[in-house]
N, C-alpha and C positions, 0 to 999 in steps of 0.2 A: 503494500499499499504505498509507504513512503516512495518507493521508486518513482510509481506512478503519480504521485505528486510534483516532480520535477519539471522545472520549464514555466510553469504559472507564478512568475516573481510577483509577491506581494507589496512591494515598495510602490507608493503611490505620492510623487512629490508633486509641492505646492507649482513649484516653477514659474514665479512669477515675481517681481518687487514690490515694494512697498507700494509704489504710485501706480494709479490706475489710469487706463486707456481714455483719452476723451470720447464723447461722445459721438460713437458711429467708425473710431476706428476698430479695426481688426488684427488680433495677434495669429498667427498660425507658427506651430511647433511640433519638431519631432526630434527624435533621439532615443535614448535606451535609458531603463532605469536598473535597479536590481535591488535586494533586499539579501542583510548580511546577518544568520542569527550568531548571537555571542551569548557566553554566561551561561545561562541556568537552557536557556532553548537549545544553545549546541550540543552542552552534555547530554542530554534528554535525548535528542533527533539522535548522535554518535551511538549511545545507551541503547536505542530501540534497534539501528543496524547492526549492532552485536548482537543482539539478541535474536534476531533472524536465522543465526548460524550459518549464514553466507546464502542462506536460500533463497534470496529475492524477493521474499514475500513473508506474510504473518509467520512468526513460529506456531505449533501448534497449539499451545496454550495461548494464545495471543486474547482468546476473549477475555480473558479473565487476568493479564499480565499487566498488573500497573506500570513496569518500563516500558513497555512496550506503546502501552496508552499514551503514556505523558509523549514520547517523541512524535506518535502520530497525529496529536494534538496538536503539540506543537508548528511540526510540518505543515500540517492544513489551516492554523491561524496566522503564522509568519510567512508561508509561501517563500524560503530563500532560493531566490534563482534570477537570471537577469532577463529580462521583458524589454519588449519595444514598448515604447510611449510616443502620442501622438495626442493634438486638442488644439484648441482654438480659444481664444479670448476675445470679449468685444466691450468696449465702453457702451455703458447706459445713461451716462448724463447725471448731472448732480457728484460727480467722483464718484458713481458705482460701476463696478463692474461685472462682470459674470463668465464663467469658464465651462468647458466640458472638457474631460481628457479620458483616453485610453488608454492600458495600462499593461495589457497581455492578459491578466488575470483579472482586472474590473475596471466599472467605467467610475468618475466620478465627475459630478456636478455641483458649482459653487456660486455664492454673490457675495460680495464685500464690499466695501465703502472705504476709501482713503481721506485721511485729515491732513492738513498740510502742516506743517510745524516749522517752515521756514521755507526759501527757495530752492534749498536742495532736499531738505528734508521730508518725512512723511510716514505717518502712521496708520497701518490697514488692519481692519477686524472684518472678520468673514467667518462665514461657516460653508460645510461643504455635507453633500449626502451622497454615498457611494453603493454601487452595487457590484457583489462578487458573479462572475457570468455563471450560468449552467455552461458544461463542456466536457466532454469526455476526456479524461485526462490523458490516456493512451491506448493503445491496443490492446484489449484483454480487460479492460480495467471496470470493477463491476461496480463502482460507483462514481457520480457526479459531485463536483466542488459546488455551493451556490451558497449567498449570504447577503447581507447590506449591513451598513454603518456609518456613521457621521462623525464630522469632527471639527474644532475652532481653531483656526490659526492666529495669531496676535503679529503683526512684523512692523519693527522698524527698519526704514530704508533711506539710503542716502544716492542721488542720481545727480549726475555731473552736469553743467551745460549743456544742450545738445544733446543728452541720453548718450554719453561716448561712453559713460561705465556708470554699472548699478549694482549696490550692495544690500543687504539684505537679512538680517537677522530677529529671530522671533522664538516662541513658544507657541506650541502646538498638540493638541490632547484628544482622543479619540476614543471612540468605542466601535467595534465591529461582532457580530456574530456569522458564523460560516456551519454549515450542515455538508455532511456527504452521505447518502445514501441511493439506493436505487431508485430510477424515474422512470416510471410506465403507467402507460394508461390501462392496461390489462389488471384485473382483479387479484390480489394476491390472495387466493383462497387454500392453495397449497405450495409449499417450496419444496424445488427439486435440488439437489446436489447441497453443497456449502452455501448454507445463508449469507447475504450481503453485509459486508462490513457496512456498520452505522455509526458515525460520528458528528458532535455536536461540539462548539466551541465558541466560547465568548472571551473577547481579549478587551480588554481596558488597557489605554497606555497616556503616555506625555511624554515630552522633551521635547529637544530643541531644534532649529531650521538655521541654516547658515548657505547663504546665496550671493553668485557672483556672476554676471553678464557684462561682456565687452562690445562693442561694436562699431557701426557706423552709420547712421540714417534708419535703412529702413531693415539692415541684418544686423543679429549680434547670436554670441556664444554665448549659452547661460551655463553653469555650473549648481549642482546643489548637493547639500549633504544633511538629510535628516536622521536624527540620533534619538532614539526613544527606549524607554524601559517600560514592561507589560507585565500584566498580570493576564494569565489564561486560565479560567475556568471550563473544564469540560468533560465530555464521557467518549469512549469509544466502546460499543457493544455492552455497555451497562456498566463498565466499570470507570466511577467518577475519578479525576483525578486534576491537579491545579499544579501550574509550571510558572517559573517567574524568567523575568530573562532581558537581555538586551538585544536592541538589532539596529543598525547601521543602513541607510539608504541611498547610496550615492545616485546621481541623475545627470546626464549633460543631454541637450538640447540645440539646435539650430531656430532661432527665431525668425520670421518674416512678417513685420508689419506694413499693412497698407490701409 
């Protein structure tokens, strides 16, 4: 099950400065993001992989094995992997801005407002909602990952004259719930063979954001690093577990403003 989740990276970067776009202006973005599990998450995933005994799947006792359950829950909720990043943002007036991004694992929509603190500085307050997409993980998978979440970012940012470079730093916290279960339109009156794995995980997280962009006129290159500490409560096949740890989410993208 752990191997089947590889490739659906959980990182959902902000990738925007504190300053908002002017009304009617649009910014298109494309690049890559990643999520790296650290601390307790990394230990839980490594212990679960060792628990499989190299067989490439759950051990025979996985249904009641807390070690495997912790790793499966951490892998599903954090999603450590590399993923594509694409999105667009639009200025809607009165220093409000909206955005929509796709990160391989999820889509996120947000709205935010900026407050000028001077000719070069701004404070941004926002709120976003995300949906973890349904999708077969890999060939032979019995389960699918899906879920939803929300987050609140607060950014302080500097922008040079002409927008040559931008720097932003801030805090961000949120919540996300994911489920893994068989999805079918057929009634489940009879189960043939091995029952499908069932997993549920809820993640509460908070951390910091640091980003930088440099460019000229309509084209910029942006880099961002999100660091967060999270607590995950979940269950794997009715085995309830809790795991805590850190994650890093680096991202890079190219911006086109028009």
